[in-house]
C-alpha positions in Angstrom: 123.6 34.1 127.4 122.8 37.8 129.5 126.0 38.9 130.5 124.7 41.5 132.8 125.5 42.4 136.5 123.0 44.1 138.5 124.1 47.1 139.1 124.0 48.9 143.1 121.9 52.1 143.2 124.7 54.5 144.2 124.4 57.7 146.0 126.8 60.0 144.8 127.8 63.2 142.4 131.4 63.5 140.8 133.6 66.6 141.7 135.7 65.9 138.9 136.2 63.2 136.0 136.6 59.8 136.0 139.7 59.0 133.3 140.4 56.1 132.3 143.5 54.2 130.9 145.5 51.2 129.8 146.5 49.5 127.0 145.2 49.7 123.5 142.6 46.7 123.7 141.9 46.8 128.2 138.1 48.1 126.8 138.4 51.8 127.5 136.2 53.0 124.9 133.3 50.0 125.5 134.2 50.1 129.6 133.6 53.9 129.6 130.6 54.2 127.3 128.3 52.0 129.5 130.3 53.6 132.6 129.2 57.0 131.7 125.4 55.6 131.3 125.6 53.7 134.1 126.7 56.8 136.3 124.0 59.3 134.0 127.3 61.6 132.8 129.2 62.2 129.3 131.3 60.2 127.3 134.0 60.8 125.7 137.0 59.1 123.6 140.1 61.4 123.5 141.3 59.9 120.0 137.8 60.7 118.6 138.5 63.9 120.1 142.1 64.3 118.7 141.0 63.0 115.0 138.2 65.5 115.1 140.5 68.6 116.3 143.1 67.8 113.6 140.9 66.8 110.6 142.9 63.7 109.9 142.8 60.1 110.9 145.4 59.1 113.9 147.1 56.9 111.4 147.4 59.3 109.1 148.6 61.9 112.4 151.6 59.2 113.1 152.4 59.1 109.4 152.6 62.5 108.5 153.8 63.9 111.8 155.1 60.7 114.5 154.3 59.9 117.5 156.0 63.3 119.2 153.6 65.3 117.2 150.7 63.0 118.0 151.0 63.2 121.4 151.6 66.7 121.9 148.3 67.1 120.7 146.8 64.1 122.5 147.9 66.0 125.5 146.2 69.7 124.9 142.9 67.4 123.4 143.0 65.7 127.1 143.3 68.8 129.2 140.7 70.6 127.6 138.1 67.4 128.4 139.2 66.9 132.3 137.2 70.8 131.9 133.5 68.8 132.1 133.2 67.0 135.9 130.7 65.0 134.8 132.2 62.7 132.7 134.0 59.9 131.2 137.0 60.3 129.1 138.3 56.6 128.1 141.9 58.1 126.4 145.0 57.0 124.0 147.0 53.7 125.6 150.0 56.1 125.4 148.9 59.1 126.8 150.7 58.8 130.5 153.7 58.3 128.4 154.0 62.6 128.3 155.3 63.8 132.1 152.7 66.6 131.9 149.4 64.1 130.3 150.0 61.9 133.5 150.5 64.7 135.5 146.7 66.0 134.8 145.6 62.9 134.4 146.0 62.2 138.3 145.5 65.9 139.0 142.2 66.6 137.5 140.6 62.9 137.2 139.8 59.7 139.1 142.4 57.5 137.4 141.4 54.2 136.7 143.9 52.3 135.1 141.9 48.4 133.3 144.4 45.9 133.3 144.5 43.1 131.4 146.8 40.2 130.0 149.0 40.4 126.8 146.8 37.5 125.8 144.0 39.6 126.2 145.0 42.6 124.8 146.2 40.8 121.4 143.6 39.2 120.7 141.5 42.1 121.6 143.6 44.2 118.5 143.6 41.6 116.6 140.1 43.4 116.0 141.2 46.3 114.0 143.8 47.1 112.2 144.2 51.3 112.7 147.0 51.3 115.5 150.0 52.3 114.0 152.1 51.2 116.7 150.6 47.4 116.4 152.2 47.6 112.6 155.1 45.1 112.8 155.0 41.4 112.3 155.6 41.4 115.7 152.7 42.6 117.4 152.8 40.4 120.9 156.5 41.9 121.0 155.2 45.9 120.5 152.6 45.1 123.7 155.3 42.9 125.5 157.5 46.0 125.2 154.9 49.2 125.6 153.5 47.3 128.2 156.3 46.5 130.5 157.6 50.9 129.5 154.6 52.0 130.8 153.2 49.7 133.0 155.1 51.9 135.9 153.6 54.9 134.4 149.6 53.3 135.3 151.1 52.0 138.2 149.7 55.1 138.7 146.3 55.2 138.7 144.2 56.0 141.5 142.3 52.7 141.5 142.9 49.6 139.1 140.9 46.7 137.5 141.3 44.0 135.5 139.2 43.9 132.1 140.0 40.5 131.3 136.4 40.3 134.0 134.7 41.6 131.2 132.8 45.4 131.2 129.9 45.1 133.6 131.7 43.7 136.1 134.7 46.2 136.0 132.3 48.6 135.9 131.1 47.3 139.1 134.6 47.7 140.5 134.5 51.4 139.3 131.2 51.9 141.0 132.0 50.9 144.4 135.3 52.5 144.3 133.6 55.8 143.5 131.5 55.0 145.9 133.9 54.6 148.7 135.3 57.8 147.9 132.6 59.9 148.2 130.9 57.8 150.5 133.5 55.9 152.4 
């Protein structure tokens, strides 16, 4: 079965990067890679860059230094990544909890919120066991609490799209939005 969706030929050049935000499991990394390819720009995952910068895994950073230190490093990494205008950036789900990071993203990127319902998030996050915030007896309760806390922050994005529809549909929606921004 072919899940691809025909992509229209859009004619625009990014003047700032596209930054994807949303809950863990919303599909930011997978969608980001495909979106970058469709746009002909580079892709970067802020979590991967944090690991490179720290020389430690994210669970280790959380364990040894705590969430506060992780968020501080995350903010510095994202600020650096925003300097590359021709890029798509997949961010960590909690980056928007830091006011300075959220302000940088809103100012220096096309901030796109990938939304997903709780069942989709649960199913997707259950595939990996390296998510420090979900090391709990009740991951659903944790996700619901995080979503409740973060949703007003995600809602500050300039555009949102339901990621449960699948990456190709999400990409088409984002490309149409960006086409409207640049050619509207």
